[in-house]
C-alpha positions in Angstrom: -1.8 -14.1 -6.1 1.0 -11.6 -6.5 3.3 -10.2 -3.8 5.4 -7.1 -4.1 7.9 -5.1 -2.0 7.1 -1.5 -1.9 8.3 1.7 -0.2 5.3 3.4 1.4 4.6 6.5 3.3 1.7 6.9 5.8 0.5 10.5 5.7 0.3 12.6 8.9 -3.0 14.4 8.8 -5.6 16.1 11.0 -8.4 14.3 9.2 -6.7 11.1 8.2 -5.5 8.1 10.1 -4.2 9.1 13.6 -3.2 5.6 14.8 -0.6 3.1 13.6 -1.4 0.0 11.7 0.1 -3.5 12.3 1.0 -6.6 10.3 -2.0 -7.8 8.2 -3.5 -4.3 7.6 -5.8 -4.5 4.5 -6.4 -1.0 3.0 -7.7 -0.4 -0.5 -5.0 0.3 -3.1 -5.4 2.5 -6.2 -3.1 1.7 -9.1 -5.5 2.8 -11.9 -7.9 5.7 -11.9 -11.2 5.0 -10.2 -10.4 1.3 -9.5 -9.5 0.2 -6.0 -8.3 -3.3 -5.0 -7.7 -4.8 -1.6 -4.2 -5.9 -0.5 -2.6 -7.1 2.7 0.5 -5.4 4.1 3.2 -7.4 5.9 5.6 -5.3 7.9 9.2 -6.3 7.5 11.3 -4.4 10.0 8.8 -3.1 12.6 5.8 -4.1 14.7 3.7 -1.1 13.7 3.6 1.6 11.1 2.8 5.1 12.4 1.5 8.2 10.7 4.5 10.0 9.2 6.5 6.8 8.8 8.2 5.7 5.6 9.5 2.2 4.9 9.6 -1.0 2.9 6.8 -3.5 3.3 5.5 -6.6 1.4 2.0 -6.4 0.0 -0.1 -9.4 -1.3 -2.8 -9.0 -3.9 -5.2 -11.7 -4.9 -5.7 -10.5 -8.5 -3.2 -8.8 -10.7 -5.9 -7.6 -13.1 -6.7 -4.5 -11.0 -3.1 -3.3 -10.8 -3.1 -1.9 -14.4 -1.4 -2.9 -17.7 1.6 -0.7 -16.9 2.1 -2.4 -13.5 5.8 -3.1 -12.7 8.8 -1.8 -10.8 8.5 1.9 -10.3 4.7 2.0 -10.5 3.3 4.5 -8.0 0.0 4.0 -6.0 -2.1 5.4 -3.2 -3.9 3.5 -0.4 -6.5 4.2 2.1 -9.8 3.2 3.7 -12.3 4.9 1.5 -12.3 8.6 0.4 -9.0 10.5 0.6 -5.7 8.5 0.4 -4.0 7.8 3.7 -0.7 7.1 2.1 1.3 6.5 -1.1 3.9 4.1 -2.3 6.1 2.8 -5.1 6.7 -0.8 -6.3 10.3 -1.7 -5.6 10.3 -5.5 -6.5 7.8 -8.1 -7.7 8.2 -11.3 -5.6 5.6 -13.6 -7.2 
């Protein structure tokens, strides 16, 4: 398992997510082209994350192999629940 701190933004969209997510949200993350991996978001300074919000969160991944060979501080990614991304982020720290 690997945990990171990341700055994320949840997009505001007419067709995307319209409701907030809470601690434990498990979207699919895309670090490498055409490969998605599941991760679990832990909220740090709030109880919910609303569309349009930006902030720092912790994300836990079970397997580092799907994060790409260039994975590290500064790596950018998208996340969502299927088709179009619902948000984006950047790795700020690697915890484990």
